[in-house]
N, C-alpha and C positions, 0 to 999 in steps of 0.2 A: 501494502499501500505505500503508495508516493503524497506524500504531501506537499501541495503544489497552488498551495492557496495565496500566497506570502503577496507583500505588495516590492520588498525589495528595496525597500525607503532608503537605507544608509550606502544603497550603488546612483540615488539621484547625481544624477540629471539623463542615465540613459535608463536606468530603471524606475516607470512611469506605471501608474496604475493600469490601464493597457495592454501596457507589456515590460509585469514586471520582470526580477533579476534571474529568474527562472526558462525563458523566453527564449532568452539571451546570450547570444557567441560572445561571452566572454575572455574566455583560456584559449578555443579552437574554432576551427568551424561552425561548428555543431554548439547548440542551446548546453546547456545544464541539465536539461530534463530528458535530453537527448542522450547523453554519456550516461546518467544515474537510470536509463531503461536499459544501456545496453551490458552497464553494470552488472543485473540481475535477470537478464533474457537468457541465458544457458541454465538458470537453475528453477526457471519458470513456463509452466504452460501457459499463452494468452489468458484464455478460459479465469488465472491465478493471477489475473494483476492488475491493480485497478490505482487509477489517480482520482486523490483526494482533489478538486481544485474550486475555482470562484465561477459561477457565471458570467462574471464581468469579465475572465478572459476565455468564452464560450468559445470566439474564431480561435483562439493560439491551439485551443485543445482535438478540433478537427482532425488537421494530421495526426493525432496520434491513435484514434480510431481504426489505422490500419497493425496497433500492435498493441493493443487494450482492448478489451469488448467496449462497447461505444453505453451498453449499460452498467457496465463498470469506473466508467469518468463519473463521478457523482459532484455536479458544480450546485456548490452553495449559495445560494443567494446571496450572502452578504457573510464574510466575515466575522464567526463571532470564539475564534480562537481553536486551538487545537483539541479539546477535551471535545467539543463541538464534532469537527469532520471527522474523527477518532472514533465516536461512539454510532455517529448514523454508519459508518461503515462497517462499522463490528454487526448490526444488526444485519444491514444488508448484507453480509459474507454469514450467517448465521440461514440465512431461508438455503441457501447454496450448498450449506457443509457445515453440519451441527456439530464440527470435531476442527473449524478451520484454527490455521495456527493466521495471526496479523506478525505480519511484520511492516514495522513502522519505519517508514527511511524520510527524510525531507532533500527534496528533490534538486535541489545548488548547492551541494555538497563537493566535492576536489577528493577522489579516494585514488588510492593507488599503493602500491596492487591491484588489480581486481581479481587476483586466484588469493591470495590471504583475506580480503573482503570477504568472498564466496565462499574459505575453509569456516572464519569465526562465525558468516550468518547460519552456517550449516551445526557449527554449536550449540548456537540460541538455540535454536530447533530444534535438536536435540532433546538438550534440556526441559522445552518447553515438554515436551512429546511428554518425556518420564517421570516430571516432576508435575507439570502442570506449575513450572516458575515463571514467576517475571521476572525478565531476562532484556539489559539495556548494554550496549557497546560504550564504553569507557577509554579515554582518548588520552595516552599517559601526554603530559602537556608537557612543550618544549621549551617554554617562557610562564613567565607567572600575566597574565593576559586578565583583565578585567572584566572584558568582555563576553566573558562563557560564566553558566553556573557553571560548577565542582562537583561530583559524588566520590565522598570519601568510601573507599575499600578496607576487608579488615585483611587481602594481599594483593600483592599489587604483582603476580608472576604474571609473567606476558600470557596468553591463552587458556590461565587457570582459572573456569565456575567461580568467581568468590563469594559472599554474601557484603552489601553492600551494608555503611552506617548510617549516613543521612543522604542526605541532597544539600545542598547551600546555595545561595544564593553568587548573583556577580559580586567578587569583592573587591576590598580594595587594594590598592598594586602590592603593600607591604604582606597584607593577611595572602594574595595570593603567593606571593614570593615566598612564606611560608607554608603552604602548601603543594609547591612545589618540590620543598626543598625535602618536604617527609616524607614524600617519593610513595602517600599511599591513596592520595589524593588524585582525580581521574577529571577530565574536563567531559561534563553533558553533550553529547554527539547530539541527541534526541532522538538517540535510534532505539528503536523497543521489537520486544517479540516475545509476544503473547496470544494466549486464545481469542479468539471473538467471545465466547464463553466466559471468560473470565473475565474483558473491558465489560459485558454488556454487568458481571454480576457485580463489577466495582462501583460503577455506575449510578447502578440500582442500592446501593450501600453509603456512597460519599456523596454522590451528588443526584438525588435520588428527583427533581426537576427534569434535570436533563435527561432520563433515564424513562417517566412518562412522556416528556416532550417527545422525545425521538420516539420512541415504543408507538406510542398514537397515528403519527402519520407515516412508520412502516409499516407498521400493520393493514393498512390502508392502501399498501403501497403507491400512497402519491411521491412522487422523483421530481416532475418539473419545480426550477425553482420560483417562475412567480407562484405556485400552489404550499410551496415549502416554508415560503416567510412569512406570512401569519405564526408559524409556530418556532421558526427558529427569532423570529424578534421576540419572544418568554425566557431565552436562553439565557443563561449570565457570560459573557466573554469571562473564560477563563480556560488557561490552559491543562493540559494532563497533567505536565509536574504539579503546577499549587490543588489542584481538582484530586487529583489520586493518588500521583508517586510518594512525592512528600506522606502521605499517611501510611502506605503500602512500606514502610523502605526498609523493613525485618523484616520482608517477604520476597526484597529483588535480590537477585541474583546480578554479577558482575564479571562481563569478561572483559579484558582490557585488550584492544584492537596489534594486530602487530602489523596495521599495514598505516601507510600516511593519509593522514586527513588534514581537511582547509576547510572552515562553511565558507569560505570565501565573504564573509559578512559584512566586511567593509574593501573598500579603494588599498587601504593599508595591508588589505590579505593576498590582493589582485599581485602585488609589488613580485611576490617572487616568483611566479610562472610568467610575466614577460617579460621579453631579450632586455637587453642593457647595454649602454651604451660603454667607455673607454672614463667617464666620469660617471658612472653608478646610475644615471637615470633609469630610467623603468618606464618603456614609451611602448606602447600599441600606435602608428603611426610614423606622421613626419617630421621631426624635431631640428630647429639647427640651433644651438645651444654655444655660449660662449662666458666662463665662468662663470656654469653650473652646475652643483651636481645633486645626487640623490634625492632626483625628484621622482614622484611618479605623474607620469601625460599618458595620456587618453582621446585620441582623436583622430578618430578616422575618417575624414575630412577634409578638413582643412589644417592646414601645416602650423601648428606650436612654436617663434622665436622663444630662448632665454637668455636675458643676459642679468650676471651677474646675480641670479633669484636659485637659493638653497632649502632642500626638505621638505618643499609644496607639492600639495597633492590637485596638480591641472585638469578639469574633466572638459573636455565640450562637446557639446550634443546641437542639434539645428538650433534650438532657441533659448539655450541658455549656455552659460558657463560656470563654471563652479572650481573659485580657490580656495584653498585653504592651509593650514599649516598640518604638514602629514601627525604632528601629534595630539592636531584635536580632532583625526576620525571622528572618532564616538560621537560627536557637535553635531554629524548631516542628519541626522535626527534631530535634534532641537529646531537645527535649519529648515528641515525639510516639515516641521510642525507650522510654521508662518508663511511657508510658499501662498500666493493665488492659485484658489485648487484648480485654475484653466494649466497652470505646470506641472500639476502634481500624475 
């Protein structure tokens, strides 16, 4: 189940509501969503693939009907966070298979190599089959990142299924540094593996309003976004992490990832994937630079010329230009919230 309904606001101005990050070709020549589908294609039959999308992106989702059955592409009328879309998908999956195991994946992450990723998913599915566990894949942190949530685990051995201690929110730098140094904390990648029946069971216990509302429209086989909208309006905007995962942390198992991962959550995260010039400028497009270094420049149409400019993010789109210090990349969300709606 690929979660593909996000806005990608931290990738503005390239990412917009009508064409968010998951549908953009940022790293290579195909969309991040296609990369995600490529990674799981050999593991699944088409009828077992699901996309949890948003009706606002209906046109972008049409091409994926040749890889995912049309009825398995769920289009929310509007976003209500991850508890809603995962809950809805679980109810729909149970109609087709009462023993369905749901592998929840974000649509817009970078993962390499694919074989190790698949190996980890198989291990997670086996754990769910044998013990009805809830399994998450933890990413060993490579830096004290303050933009991710963390998971504390009892064991940090690669590939070993281990109980978790707790989920923790995005920390400040010093706390994140302590987490990394301890060796027992992992980045929360939002990858979860559990039975659809377990999802529904947890909704019923910890988020009963979600359970009742989603059950009511799925039992009536209501599937069209406009018809679902009156039900969705009554749902609380809450993530699966807050609603369920933090409450059942004693029952969650973690498998440390043995693959490389990035959520490509902002422009700074893209830096490692772009070609660099001799002055460490990461560039997509045409850059003319004089005495300028350590910049991130993304401009697919117009040339960019820099003189005596260092450590900036510069992103050019057809109707907007973004310039900010690299150290302020987490503030793009604040800027996005102030934009004229026409620019979002």
